[in-house]
N, CA, C, O and CB atoms as a CASP TS submission, in Angstrom:
PFRMAT TS
TARGET T0000
AUTHOR 0000-0000-0000
METHOD Language model
MODEL 1
PARENT N/A
ATOM      1  N   MET     1     107.778  76.712 108.088  1.00  0.00           N
ATOM      2  CA  MET     1     107.502  78.136 108.033  1.00  0.00           C
ATOM      3  C   MET     1     106.026  78.334 107.677  1.00  0.00           C
ATOM      4  O   MET     1     105.559  77.878 106.633  1.00  0.00           O
ATOM      5  CB  MET     1     108.432  78.848 106.999  1.00  0.00           C
ATOM      6  N   SER     2     105.309  79.015 108.556  1.00  0.00           N
ATOM      7  CA  SER     2     103.893  79.221 108.292  1.00  0.00           C
ATOM      8  C   SER     2     103.670  80.595 107.655  1.00  0.00           C
ATOM      9  O   SER     2     104.439  81.533 107.862  1.00  0.00           O
ATOM     10  CB  SER     2     103.074  79.088 109.593  1.00  0.00           C
ATOM     11  N   MET     3     102.606  80.676 106.885  1.00  0.00           N
ATOM     12  CA  MET     3     102.266  81.932 106.224  1.00  0.00           C
ATOM     13  C   MET     3     101.314  82.712 107.120  1.00  0.00           C
ATOM     14  O   MET     3     100.496  82.120 107.824  1.00  0.00           O
ATOM     15  CB  MET     3     101.631  81.679 104.822  1.00  0.00           C
ATOM     16  N   ASP     4     101.417  84.029 107.096  1.00  0.00           N
ATOM     17  CA  ASP     4     100.447  84.823 107.842  1.00  0.00           C
ATOM     18  C   ASP     4      99.130  84.878 107.083  1.00  0.00           C
ATOM     19  O   ASP     4      99.046  84.415 105.945  1.00  0.00           O
ATOM     20  CB  ASP     4     100.983  86.245 108.099  1.00  0.00           C
ATOM     21  N   SER     5      98.104  85.443 107.708  1.00  0.00           N
ATOM     22  CA  SER     5      96.764  85.433 107.102  1.00  0.00           C
ATOM     23  C   SER     5      96.716  86.182 105.770  1.00  0.00           C
ATOM     24  O   SER     5      95.993  85.769 104.864  1.00  0.00           O
ATOM     25  CB  SER     5      95.756  86.045 108.063  1.00  0.00           C
ATOM     26  N   VAL     6      97.463  87.262 105.636  1.00  0.00           N
ATOM     27  CA  VAL     6      97.460  88.008 104.368  1.00  0.00           C
ATOM     28  C   VAL     6      98.046  87.139 103.259  1.00  0.00           C
ATOM     29  O   VAL     6      97.492  87.084 102.160  1.00  0.00           O
ATOM     30  CB  VAL     6      98.266  89.336 104.501  1.00  0.00           C
ATOM     31  N   GLU     7      99.147  86.469 103.532  1.00  0.00           N
ATOM     32  CA  GLU     7      99.756  85.598 102.519  1.00  0.00           C
ATOM     33  C   GLU     7      98.813  84.466 102.136  1.00  0.00           C
ATOM     34  O   GLU     7      98.678  84.135 100.958  1.00  0.00           O
ATOM     35  CB  GLU     7     101.085  85.024 103.031  1.00  0.00           C
ATOM     36  N   ARG     8      98.161  83.871 103.134  1.00  0.00           N
ATOM     37  CA  ARG     8      97.227  82.784 102.868  1.00  0.00           C
ATOM     38  C   ARG     8      96.044  83.281 102.039  1.00  0.00           C
ATOM     39  O   ARG     8      95.596  82.600 101.116  1.00  0.00           O
ATOM     40  CB  ARG     8      96.732  82.166 104.185  1.00  0.00           C
ATOM     41  N   PHE     9      95.539  84.480 102.374  1.00  0.00           N
ATOM     42  CA  PHE     9      94.427  85.070 101.624  1.00  0.00           C
ATOM     43  C   PHE     9      94.839  85.316 100.175  1.00  0.00           C
ATOM     44  O   PHE     9      94.104  84.974  99.249  1.00  0.00           O
ATOM     45  CB  PHE     9      93.962  86.391 102.282  1.00  0.00           C
ATOM     46  N   LEU    10      96.008  85.905  99.985  1.00  0.00           N
ATOM     47  CA  LEU    10      96.484  86.175  98.626  1.00  0.00           C
ATOM     48  C   LEU    10      96.644  84.880  97.830  1.00  0.00           C
ATOM     49  O   LEU    10      96.349  84.842  96.636  1.00  0.00           O
ATOM     50  CB  LEU    10      97.818  86.934  98.667  1.00  0.00           C
ATOM     51  N   THR    11      97.104  83.836  98.481  1.00  0.00           N
ATOM     52  CA  THR    11      97.269  82.543  97.823  1.00  0.00           C
ATOM     53  C   THR    11      95.927  81.967  97.377  1.00  0.00           C
ATOM     54  O   THR    11      95.848  81.280  96.358  1.00  0.00           O
ATOM     55  CB  THR    11      97.974  81.562  98.758  1.00  0.00           C
ATOM     56  N   ALA    12      94.873  82.250  98.141  1.00  0.00           N
ATOM     57  CA  ALA    12      93.541  81.725  97.817  1.00  0.00           C
ATOM     58  C   ALA    12      92.901  82.439  96.627  1.00  0.00           C
ATOM     59  O   ALA    12      91.964  81.917  96.022  1.00  0.00           O
ATOM     60  CB  ALA    12      92.631  81.845  99.025  1.00  0.00           C
ATOM     61  N   LEU    13      93.395  83.612  96.291  1.00  0.00           N
ATOM     62  CA  LEU    13      92.827  84.396  95.188  1.00  0.00           C
ATOM     63  C   LEU    13      93.342  83.917  93.835  1.00  0.00           C
ATOM     64  O   LEU    13      94.424  83.338  93.733  1.00  0.00           O
ATOM     65  CB  LEU    13      93.153  85.879  95.369  1.00  0.00           C
ATOM     66  N   ASP    14      92.540  84.171  92.793  1.00  0.00           N
ATOM     67  CA  ASP    14      93.025  83.913  91.446  1.00  0.00           C
ATOM     68  C   ASP    14      94.084  84.975  91.122  1.00  0.00           C
ATOM     69  O   ASP    14      94.109  86.029  91.757  1.00  0.00           O
ATOM     70  CB  ASP    14      91.846  83.930  90.396  1.00  0.00           C
ATOM     71  N   PRO    15      94.948  84.713  90.149  1.00  0.00           N
ATOM     72  CA  PRO    15      96.071  85.630  89.873  1.00  0.00           C
ATOM     73  C   PRO    15      95.662  87.089  89.637  1.00  0.00           C
ATOM     74  O   PRO    15      96.338  88.000  90.116  1.00  0.00           O
ATOM     75  CB  PRO    15      96.821  85.142  88.669  1.00  0.00           C
ATOM     76  N   GLU    16      94.594  87.317  88.927  1.00  0.00           N
ATOM     77  CA  GLU    16      94.168  88.689  88.634  1.00  0.00           C
ATOM     78  C   GLU    16      93.800  89.439  89.916  1.00  0.00           C
ATOM     79  O   GLU    16      94.231  90.573  90.124  1.00  0.00           O
ATOM     80  CB  GLU    16      92.970  88.682  87.666  1.00  0.00           C
ATOM     81  N   HIS    17      93.011  88.807  90.763  1.00  0.00           N
ATOM     82  CA  HIS    17      92.596  89.458  92.003  1.00  0.00           C
ATOM     83  C   HIS    17      93.738  89.527  93.007  1.00  0.00           C
ATOM     84  O   HIS    17      93.809  90.460  93.806  1.00  0.00           O
ATOM     85  CB  HIS    17      91.411  88.723  92.614  1.00  0.00           C
ATOM     86  N   ARG    18      94.624  88.551  92.972  1.00  0.00           N
ATOM     87  CA  ARG    18      95.799  88.572  93.842  1.00  0.00           C
ATOM     88  C   ARG    18      96.636  89.816  93.555  1.00  0.00           C
ATOM     89  O   ARG    18      97.102  90.491  94.473  1.00  0.00           O
ATOM     90  CB  ARG    18      96.647  87.290  93.649  1.00  0.00           C
ATOM     91  N   GLU    19      96.818  90.105  92.277  1.00  0.00           N
ATOM     92  CA  GLU    19      97.597  91.282  91.883  1.00  0.00           C
ATOM     93  C   GLU    19      96.913  92.567  92.345  1.00  0.00           C
ATOM     94  O   GLU    19      97.572  93.480  92.842  1.00  0.00           O
ATOM     95  CB  GLU    19      97.797  91.308  90.358  1.00  0.00           C
ATOM     96  N   ALA    20      95.591  92.634  92.179  1.00  0.00           N
ATOM     97  CA  ALA    20      94.851  93.835  92.582  1.00  0.00           C
ATOM     98  C   ALA    20      94.908  94.040  94.091  1.00  0.00           C
ATOM     99  O   ALA    20      95.110  95.164  94.551  1.00  0.00           O
ATOM    100  CB  ALA    20      93.392  93.743  92.123  1.00  0.00           C
ATOM    101  N   VAL    21      94.734  92.983  94.858  1.00  0.00           N
ATOM    102  CA  VAL    21      94.766  93.107  96.317  1.00  0.00           C
ATOM    103  C   VAL    21      96.186  93.407  96.787  1.00  0.00           C
ATOM    104  O   VAL    21      96.370  94.163  97.742  1.00  0.00           O
ATOM    105  CB  VAL    21      94.237  91.818  96.988  1.00  0.00           C
ATOM    106  N   SER    22      97.181  92.835  96.142  1.00  0.00           N
ATOM    107  CA  SER    22      98.576  93.098  96.508  1.00  0.00           C
ATOM    108  C   SER    22      98.942  94.565  96.337  1.00  0.00           C
ATOM    109  O   SER    22      99.833  95.069  97.020  1.00  0.00           O
ATOM    110  CB  SER    22      99.511  92.236  95.672  1.00  0.00           C
ATOM    111  N   ALA    23      98.261  95.248  95.432  1.00  0.00           N
ATOM    112  CA  ALA    23      98.540  96.662  95.185  1.00  0.00           C
ATOM    113  C   ALA    23      97.916  97.569  96.242  1.00  0.00           C
ATOM    114  O   ALA    23      98.250  98.752  96.310  1.00  0.00           O
ATOM    115  CB  ALA    23      98.034  97.057  93.812  1.00  0.00           C
ATOM    116  N   LYS    24      97.024  97.039  97.059  1.00  0.00           N
ATOM    117  CA  LYS    24      96.366  97.832  98.098  1.00  0.00           C
ATOM    118  C   LYS    24      97.311  98.030  99.273  1.00  0.00           C
ATOM    119  O   LYS    24      98.264  97.269  99.442  1.00  0.00           O
ATOM    120  CB  LYS    24      95.058  97.151  98.565  1.00  0.00           C
ATOM    121  N   PRO    25      97.051  99.055 100.090  1.00  0.00           N
ATOM    122  CA  PRO    25      97.867  99.254 101.298  1.00  0.00           C
ATOM    123  C   PRO    25      97.778  98.037 102.221  1.00  0.00           C
ATOM    124  O   PRO    25      96.779  97.318 102.217  1.00  0.00           O
ATOM    125  CB  PRO    25      97.414 100.526 102.054  1.00  0.00           C
ATOM    126  N   HIS    26      98.827  97.813 103.006  1.00  0.00           N
ATOM    127  CA  HIS    26      98.868  96.636 103.876  1.00  0.00           C
ATOM    128  C   HIS    26      97.679  96.594 104.834  1.00  0.00           C
ATOM    129  O   HIS    26      97.169  95.513 105.128  1.00  0.00           O
ATOM    130  CB  HIS    26     100.170  96.615 104.668  1.00  0.00           C
ATOM    131  N   GLU    27      97.236  97.731 105.320  1.00  0.00           N
ATOM    132  CA  GLU    27      96.104  97.759 106.250  1.00  0.00           C
ATOM    133  C   GLU    27      94.838  97.212 105.589  1.00  0.00           C
ATOM    134  O   GLU    27      94.066  96.492 106.222  1.00  0.00           O
ATOM    135  CB  GLU    27      95.860  99.192 106.754  1.00  0.00           C
ATOM    136  N   GLU    28      94.630  97.554 104.322  1.00  0.00           N
ATOM    137  CA  GLU    28      93.467  97.049 103.577  1.00  0.00           C
ATOM    138  C   GLU    28      93.618  95.546 103.312  1.00  0.00           C
ATOM    139  O   GLU    28      92.647  94.796 103.410  1.00  0.00           O
ATOM    140  CB  GLU    28      93.300  97.820 102.234  1.00  0.00           C
ATOM    141  N   GLN    29      94.816  95.121 102.983  1.00  0.00           N
ATOM    142  CA  GLN    29      95.067  93.695 102.791  1.00  0.00           C
ATOM    143  C   GLN    29      94.760  92.932 104.080  1.00  0.00           C
ATOM    144  O   GLN    29      94.148  91.864 104.041  1.00  0.00           O
ATOM    145  CB  GLN    29      96.532  93.453 102.351  1.00  0.00           C
ATOM    146  N   GLN    30      95.183  93.476 105.217  1.00  0.00           N
ATOM    147  CA  GLN    30      94.938  92.822 106.501  1.00  0.00           C
ATOM    148  C   GLN    30      93.453  92.783 106.813  1.00  0.00           C
ATOM    149  O   GLN    30      92.953  91.782 107.325  1.00  0.00           O
ATOM    150  CB  GLN    30      95.691  93.539 107.622  1.00  0.00           C
ATOM    151  N   ARG    31      92.738  93.871 106.507  1.00  0.00           N
ATOM    152  CA  ARG    31      91.292  93.906 106.749  1.00  0.00           C
ATOM    153  C   ARG    31      90.590  92.825 105.936  1.00  0.00           C
ATOM    154  O   ARG    31      89.720  92.122 106.450  1.00  0.00           O
ATOM    155  CB  ARG    31      90.714  95.295 106.401  1.00  0.00           C
ATOM    156  N   LEU    32      90.968  92.693 104.667  1.00  0.00           N
ATOM    157  CA  LEU    32      90.382  91.662 103.811  1.00  0.00           C
ATOM    158  C   LEU    32      90.750  90.265 104.303  1.00  0.00           C
ATOM    159  O   LEU    32      89.909  89.367 104.302  1.00  0.00           O
ATOM    160  CB  LEU    32      90.843  91.847 102.360  1.00  0.00           C
ATOM    161  N   ALA    33      91.985  90.079 104.718  1.00  0.00           N
ATOM    162  CA  ALA    33      92.412  88.774 105.227  1.00  0.00           C
ATOM    163  C   ALA    33      91.655  88.413 106.500  1.00  0.00           C
ATOM    164  O   ALA    33      91.276  87.258 106.692  1.00  0.00           O
ATOM    165  CB  ALA    33      93.925  88.770 105.495  1.00  0.00           C
ATOM    166  N   ASP    34      91.434  89.396 107.366  1.00  0.00           N
ATOM    167  CA  ASP    34      90.668  89.142 108.589  1.00  0.00           C
ATOM    168  C   ASP    34      89.229  88.753 108.260  1.00  0.00           C
ATOM    169  O   ASP    34      88.671  87.844 108.874  1.00  0.00           O
ATOM    170  CB  ASP    34      90.684  90.382 109.501  1.00  0.00           C
ATOM    171  N   ALA    35      88.631  89.443 107.289  1.00  0.00           N
ATOM    172  CA  ALA    35      87.266  89.110 106.862  1.00  0.00           C
ATOM    173  C   ALA    35      87.234  87.711 106.262  1.00  0.00           C
ATOM    174  O   ALA    35      86.280  86.964 106.474  1.00  0.00           O
ATOM    175  CB  ALA    35      86.739  90.146 105.838  1.00  0.00           C
ATOM    176  N   TRP    36      88.264  87.360 105.522  1.00  0.00           N
ATOM    177  CA  TRP    36      88.374  86.031 104.921  1.00  0.00           C
ATOM    178  C   TRP    36      88.451  84.958 105.994  1.00  0.00           C
ATOM    179  O   TRP    36      87.786  83.926 105.903  1.00  0.00           O
ATOM    180  CB  TRP    36      89.603  85.951 104.009  1.00  0.00           C
ATOM    181  N   GLU    37      89.265  85.209 107.011  1.00  0.00           N
ATOM    182  CA  GLU    37      89.384  84.256 108.123  1.00  0.00           C
ATOM    183  C   GLU    37      88.030  84.068 108.817  1.00  0.00           C
ATOM    184  O   GLU    37      87.654  82.948 109.160  1.00  0.00           O
ATOM    185  CB  GLU    37      90.448  84.742 109.145  1.00  0.00           C
ATOM    186  N   ARG    38      87.302  85.170 109.020  1.00  0.00           N
ATOM    187  CA  ARG    38      85.975  85.076 109.650  1.00  0.00           C
ATOM    188  C   ARG    38      85.019  84.288 108.764  1.00  0.00           C
ATOM    189  O   ARG    38      84.247  83.467 109.259  1.00  0.00           O
ATOM    190  CB  ARG    38      85.401  86.484 109.931  1.00  0.00           C
ATOM    191  N   GLU    39      85.065  84.532 107.468  1.00  0.00           N
ATOM    192  CA  GLU    39      84.198  83.810 106.524  1.00  0.00           C
ATOM    193  C   GLU    39      84.476  82.310 106.595  1.00  0.00           C
ATOM    194  O   GLU    39      83.545  81.504 106.611  1.00  0.00           O
ATOM    195  CB  GLU    39      84.411  84.328 105.075  1.00  0.00           C
ATOM    196  N   LEU    40      85.732  81.943 106.637  1.00  0.00           N
ATOM    197  CA  LEU    40      86.102  80.531 106.733  1.00  0.00           C
ATOM    198  C   LEU    40      85.614  79.913 108.040  1.00  0.00           C
ATOM    199  O   LEU    40      85.166  78.766 108.064  1.00  0.00           O
ATOM    200  CB  LEU    40      87.617  80.372 106.616  1.00  0.00           C
ATOM    201  N   ALA    41      85.703  80.672 109.113  1.00  0.00           N
ATOM    202  CA  ALA    41      85.343  80.149 110.429  1.00  0.00           C
ATOM    203  C   ALA    41      83.838  80.079 110.637  1.00  0.00           C
ATOM    204  O   ALA    41      83.354  79.182 111.328  1.00  0.00           O
ATOM    205  CB  ALA    41      85.963  81.000 111.510  1.00  0.00           C
ATOM    206  N   ASP    42      83.089  81.008 110.053  1.00  0.00           N
ATOM    207  CA  ASP    42      81.669  81.151 110.369  1.00  0.00           C
ATOM    208  C   ASP    42      80.718  80.429 109.424  1.00  0.00           C
ATOM    209  O   ASP    42      79.591  80.125 109.817  1.00  0.00           O
ATOM    210  CB  ASP    42      81.323  82.579 110.384  1.00  0.00           C
ATOM    211  N   ASP    43      81.124  80.149 108.212  1.00  0.00           N
ATOM    212  CA  ASP    43      80.204  79.588 107.223  1.00  0.00           C
ATOM    213  C   ASP    43      80.224  78.067 107.251  1.00  0.00           C
ATOM    214  O   ASP    43      81.244  77.449 106.944  1.00  0.00           O
ATOM    215  CB  ASP    43      80.557  80.089 105.824  1.00  0.00           C
ATOM    216  N   THR    44      79.111  77.470 107.615  1.00  0.00           N
ATOM    217  CA  THR    44      79.049  76.010 107.732  1.00  0.00           C
ATOM    218  C   THR    44      79.134  75.308 106.375  1.00  0.00           C
ATOM    219  O   THR    44      79.622  74.180 106.300  1.00  0.00           O
ATOM    220  CB  THR    44      77.767  75.604 108.434  1.00  0.00           C
ATOM    221  N   GLU    45      78.668  75.951 105.308  1.00  0.00           N
ATOM    222  CA  GLU    45      78.808  75.353 103.983  1.00  0.00           C
ATOM    223  C   GLU    45      80.280  75.223 103.606  1.00  0.00           C
ATOM    224  O   GLU    45      80.682  74.250 102.968  1.00  0.00           O
ATOM    225  CB  GLU    45      78.060  76.189 102.931  1.00  0.00           C
ATOM    226  N   LEU    46      81.076  76.206 104.004  1.00  0.00           N
ATOM    227  CA  LEU    46      82.504  76.135 103.725  1.00  0.00           C
ATOM    228  C   LEU    46      83.171  75.045 104.557  1.00  0.00           C
ATOM    229  O   LEU    46      84.157  74.451 104.120  1.00  0.00           O
ATOM    230  CB  LEU    46      83.165  77.485 103.996  1.00  0.00           C
ATOM    231  N   ASP    47      82.643  74.777 105.752  1.00  0.00           N
ATOM    232  CA  ASP    47      83.179  73.685 106.562  1.00  0.00           C
ATOM    233  C   ASP    47      83.077  72.366 105.804  1.00  0.00           C
ATOM    234  O   ASP    47      84.020  71.575 105.785  1.00  0.00           O
ATOM    235  CB  ASP    47      82.434  73.590 107.910  1.00  0.00           C
ATOM    236  N   THR    48      81.926  72.137 105.182  1.00  0.00           N
ATOM    237  CA  THR    48      81.725  70.908 104.416  1.00  0.00           C
ATOM    238  C   THR    48      82.663  70.874 103.213  1.00  0.00           C
ATOM    239  O   THR    48      83.289  69.850 102.943  1.00  0.00           O
ATOM    240  CB  THR    48      80.258  70.787 103.955  1.00  0.00           C
ATOM    241  N   LEU    49      82.762  71.978 102.497  1.00  0.00           N
ATOM    242  CA  LEU    49      83.660  72.050 101.345  1.00  0.00           C
ATOM    243  C   LEU    49      85.104  71.861 101.785  1.00  0.00           C
ATOM    244  O   LEU    49      85.893  71.230 101.082  1.00  0.00           O
ATOM    245  CB  LEU    49      83.497  73.392 100.612  1.00  0.00           C
ATOM    246  N   ASP    50      85.455  72.410 102.956  1.00  0.00           N
ATOM    247  CA  ASP    50      86.811  72.292 103.470  1.00  0.00           C
ATOM    248  C   ASP    50      87.197  70.833 103.687  1.00  0.00           C
ATOM    249  O   ASP    50      88.354  70.457 103.495  1.00  0.00           O
ATOM    250  CB  ASP    50      86.951  73.071 104.771  1.00  0.00           C
ATOM    251  N   GLU    51      86.230  70.013 104.089  1.00  0.00           N
ATOM    252  CA  GLU    51      86.513  68.592 104.277  1.00  0.00           C
ATOM    253  C   GLU    51      86.835  67.912 102.945  1.00  0.00           C
ATOM    254  O   GLU    51      87.628  66.971 102.899  1.00  0.00           O
ATOM    255  CB  GLU    51      85.322  67.898 104.949  1.00  0.00           C
ATOM    256  N   LEU    52      86.228  68.383 101.885  1.00  0.00           N
ATOM    257  CA  LEU    52      86.451  67.796 100.561  1.00  0.00           C
ATOM    258  C   LEU    52      87.670  68.392  99.869  1.00  0.00           C
ATOM    259  O   LEU    52      88.463  67.676  99.257  1.00  0.00           O
ATOM    260  CB  LEU    52      85.223  67.992  99.688  1.00  0.00           C
ATOM    261  N   SER    53      87.808  69.705  99.973  1.00  0.00           N
ATOM    262  CA  SER    53      88.906  70.407  99.307  1.00  0.00           C
ATOM    263  C   SER    53      89.205  71.708 100.046  1.00  0.00           C
ATOM    264  O   SER    53      88.543  72.719  99.811  1.00  0.00           O
ATOM    265  CB  SER    53      88.561  70.692  97.819  1.00  0.00           C
ATOM    266  N   PRO    54      90.191  71.691 100.932  1.00  0.00           N
ATOM    267  CA  PRO    54      90.520  72.910 101.680  1.00  0.00           C
ATOM    268  C   PRO    54      90.822  74.108 100.776  1.00  0.00           C
ATOM    269  O   PRO    54      90.398  75.224 101.078  1.00  0.00           O
ATOM    270  CB  PRO    54      91.708  72.650 102.580  1.00  0.00           C
ATOM    271  N   SER    55      91.539  73.897  99.684  1.00  0.00           N
ATOM    272  CA  SER    55      91.874  75.022  98.812  1.00  0.00           C
ATOM    273  C   SER    55      90.628  75.587  98.128  1.00  0.00           C
ATOM    274  O   SER    55      90.539  76.797  97.919  1.00  0.00           O
ATOM    275  CB  SER    55      92.898  74.588  97.759  1.00  0.00           C
ATOM    276  N   ALA    56      89.674  74.739  97.779  1.00  0.00           N
ATOM    277  CA  ALA    56      88.432  75.214  97.168  1.00  0.00           C
ATOM    278  C   ALA    56      87.629  76.043  98.177  1.00  0.00           C
ATOM    279  O   ALA    56      87.040  77.060  97.812  1.00  0.00           O
ATOM    280  CB  ALA    56      87.586  74.019  96.652  1.00  0.00           C
ATOM    281  N   ALA    57      87.604  75.619  99.425  1.00  0.00           N
ATOM    282  CA  ALA    57      86.895  76.378 100.453  1.00  0.00           C
ATOM    283  C   ALA    57      87.552  77.737 100.655  1.00  0.00           C
ATOM    284  O   ALA    57      86.861  78.747 100.790  1.00  0.00           O
ATOM    285  CB  ALA    57      86.864  75.598 101.781  1.00  0.00           C
ATOM    286  N   GLU    58      88.868  77.768 100.675  1.00  0.00           N
ATOM    287  CA  GLU    58      89.579  79.036 100.844  1.00  0.00           C
ATOM    288  C   GLU    58      89.332  79.966  99.663  1.00  0.00           C
ATOM    289  O   GLU    58      89.141  81.169  99.845  1.00  0.00           O
ATOM    290  CB  GLU    58      91.081  78.789 101.012  1.00  0.00           C
ATOM    291  N   ALA    59      89.335  79.412  98.454  1.00  0.00           N
ATOM    292  CA  ALA    59      89.086  80.231  97.264  1.00  0.00           C
ATOM    293  C   ALA    59      87.660  80.773  97.260  1.00  0.00           C
ATOM    294  O   ALA    59      87.438  81.927  96.892  1.00  0.00           O
ATOM    295  CB  ALA    59      89.341  79.414  95.988  1.00  0.00           C
ATOM    296  N   GLU    60      86.694  79.955  97.665  1.00  0.00           N
ATOM    297  CA  GLU    60      85.300  80.405  97.722  1.00  0.00           C
ATOM    298  C   GLU    60      85.147  81.518  98.755  1.00  0.00           C
ATOM    299  O   GLU    60      84.472  82.513  98.491  1.00  0.00           O
ATOM    300  CB  GLU    60      84.356  79.224  98.061  1.00  0.00           C
ATOM    301  N   ALA    61      85.754  81.367  99.906  1.00  0.00           N
ATOM    302  CA  ALA    61      85.688  82.411 100.936  1.00  0.00           C
ATOM    303  C   ALA    61      86.337  83.695 100.441  1.00  0.00           C
ATOM    304  O   ALA    61      85.839  84.785 100.721  1.00  0.00           O
ATOM    305  CB  ALA    61      86.372  81.940 102.234  1.00  0.00           C
ATOM    306  N   ALA    62      87.434  83.584  99.715  1.00  0.00           N
ATOM    307  CA  ALA    62      88.112  84.765  99.169  1.00  0.00           C
ATOM    308  C   ALA    62      87.215  85.488  98.168  1.00  0.00           C
ATOM    309  O   ALA    62      87.135  86.717  98.178  1.00  0.00           O
ATOM    310  CB  ALA    62      89.441  84.365  98.497  1.00  0.00           C
ATOM    311  N   ARG    63      86.538  84.728  97.301  1.00  0.00           N
ATOM    312  CA  ARG    63      85.616  85.342  96.334  1.00  0.00           C
ATOM    313  C   ARG    63      84.495  86.077  97.064  1.00  0.00           C
ATOM    314  O   ARG    63      84.107  87.177  96.671  1.00  0.00           O
ATOM    315  CB  ARG    63      85.024  84.270  95.383  1.00  0.00           C
ATOM    316  N   ARG    64      83.981  85.470  98.118  1.00  0.00           N
ATOM    317  CA  ARG    64      82.895  86.102  98.881  1.00  0.00           C
ATOM    318  C   ARG    64      83.352  87.396  99.525  1.00  0.00           C
ATOM    319  O   ARG    64      82.630  88.393  99.495  1.00  0.00           O
ATOM    320  CB  ARG    64      82.368  85.151  99.954  1.00  0.00           C
ATOM    321  N   VAL    65      84.539  87.393 100.105  1.00  0.00           N
ATOM    322  CA  VAL    65      85.063  88.594 100.757  1.00  0.00           C
ATOM    323  C   VAL    65      85.213  89.730  99.757  1.00  0.00           C
ATOM    324  O   VAL    65      84.948  90.888 100.080  1.00  0.00           O
ATOM    325  CB  VAL    65      86.410  88.300 101.425  1.00  0.00           C
ATOM    326  N   LEU    66      85.635  89.401  98.555  1.00  0.00           N
ATOM    327  CA  LEU    66      85.804  90.432  97.517  1.00  0.00           C
ATOM    328  C   LEU    66      84.493  90.771  96.836  1.00  0.00           C
ATOM    329  O   LEU    66      84.447  91.683  96.011  1.00  0.00           O
ATOM    330  CB  LEU    66      86.813  89.973  96.475  1.00  0.00           C
ATOM    331  N   GLY    67      83.410  90.044  97.168  1.00  0.00           N
ATOM    332  CA  GLY    67      82.112  90.326  96.583  1.00  0.00           C
ATOM    333  C   GLY    67      81.993  89.872  95.145  1.00  0.00           C
ATOM    334  O   GLY    67      81.239  90.452  94.364  1.00  0.00           O
ATOM    335  N   LEU    68      82.738  88.830  94.790  1.00  0.00           N
ATOM    336  CA  LEU    68      82.733  88.329  93.411  1.00  0.00           C
ATOM    337  C   LEU    68      81.626  87.312  93.244  1.00  0.00           C
ATOM    338  O   LEU    68      81.293  86.570  94.168  1.00  0.00           O
ATOM    339  CB  LEU    68      84.097  87.704  93.037  1.00  0.00           C
ATOM    340  N   GLU    69      81.066  87.293  92.055  1.00  0.00           N
ATOM    341  CA  GLU    69      80.046  86.291  91.720  1.00  0.00           C
ATOM    342  C   GLU    69      80.730  84.946  91.572  1.00  0.00           C
ATOM    343  O   GLU    69      81.825  84.851  91.016  1.00  0.00           O
ATOM    344  CB  GLU    69      79.273  86.671  90.410  1.00  0.00           C
ATOM    345  N   THR    70      80.083  83.914  92.069  1.00  0.00           N
ATOM    346  CA  THR    70      80.590  82.560  91.855  1.00  0.00           C
ATOM    347  C   THR    70      79.699  81.898  90.828  1.00  0.00           C
ATOM    348  O   THR    70      78.472  81.934  90.923  1.00  0.00           O
ATOM    349  CB  THR    70      80.631  81.733  93.189  1.00  0.00           C
ATOM    350  N   GLY    71      80.328  81.306  89.864  1.00  0.00           N
ATOM    351  CA  GLY    71      79.601  80.754  88.749  1.00  0.00           C
ATOM    352  C   GLY    71      79.044  79.456  89.044  1.00  0.00           C
ATOM    353  O   GLY    71      78.394  78.855  88.189  1.00  0.00           O
TER
END
């Protein structure tokens, strides 16, 4: 059973942000998930990170889509 892009995006978020995004309308969740998918596909730095840790690359892309600072 595969997860859709919204589920995958929510999984990539930390619990606090996952809860906040889950509270948004489905259309907004889909828009964010689509942006997340584009970020994963377009950023070459994430490609390298994806080879080392796919979940870390997904989490980094999720932070970028939400405009969060990465420490």
